[in-house]
N, C-alpha and C positions, 0 to 999 in steps of 0.2 A: 662302881660302874652302874649306870641305870639299867634297869631290866627292860628289855625290848619284848614287845608282844608280836607274835606271829598273827597276821590278819586272818588266816584260815583256821586258826586253832582257837577253840573256846575253852575256857577253864571249866573244870568240873565243879558242880555246885557243892557247897560245903554241906557237911552232914547235918540233916535237920532243916536245911533251908528249902524254901519253895523253889522248884526248878524254873518256874517262869520268871521269878524275880531275879534269879542269878544271871539270866540271859538278857536282862534289860526289858523284859516284857512283863507288864503288869496288867491285871484284868482292868478293863475300862468299862465301868457301869454306864457311863454317859454314852459310849458308842452303842452298847447293847440297847439302851433306851431309845436312842435315835433310830436304830434299825427297826425296833418294834413299832415306833411311831410311823415310820415310813411304810412298813408293811400294813399297818392298820389303814393308813391313808390310801394306799393302793387298793386295798380290799374295798373300802367305802366308795372310792371313785369308780370301781367296776360294778359293785353290787348293792350299793346303798340306795337311800330314797332319792338322791339326786345323782344317780350314777351316769356314766357315759352312755349306757344302753338306753336309759330313759330319756336322756338328752337327744339321742338319735331318733327315738320314737316321737318326741315332741316336734323335732324338726320335720319329720315325715308328715305328721298330722297337720302341721302348719302349712306345708306345701299343698297338701290335699285341700285344706280349707281355702287357701288363696285361689286354687283352681275353681272351687265351687263359687267363690265370690265373683270371679271373672265371668263365669257362666251366667250367674244371676244378674250381673250388670248388663250383659248382652240381652238377656230375656226382658229385663226392665226397659231397655231402649226400644226393643220391638213392640212391647206393650204400649209405650208412650206414643210411638208412631201410629199405632192402631187407634188409640184414643183420639189423637189429633185428627186422623182421617175421619173418624166418626163425627167429630165436632164440625168439621168443614163441610162434609157431604151428608146431608140428611138421607139421601137415597141409599147410601151405604148402610145406614142404620135400619132402614126399611127392609133392605135385602137380607140382612142378618136375622131380623125378626121373622120374616117369612120363611127363610130356610131352616133356622134352628128351632124356632118356637112354634112354627105352623100357624102364624097369625095371617088373617085375611082382612081385606077392607070390607066395610059394610056393603052388602049387595053382590059381592063376588061369589062365584061358585067354584069350588075346588073339585077337580076330577082326579081320582087316584086309580092307578092301574096296577093290577097284580102282575108280578113277575112270574114268568113260566119257567 
């Protein structure tokens, strides 16, 4: 009659045998290496030269630079408008020269008053 095995019962390991091998479990060096590799990969993705933290910092810096670019584009547009106005209206150029540089026409007299 064939011997039947009880599913809940495990046989005792033979004397001198490795207990892990008797239960069908063998050390798996490949699994250990895979876990070590995944741990290293996780560590480098968080703290390495190209980590997620640095990636976030670069995204933040990029957003800041894009805002600066937009502000500079608006400033350039205003300056272009001012240049065009100065080219079209020579009186505007004269007004700026008088106000900012203190220039006067020949023969003009400038009166300056002290503020009290």
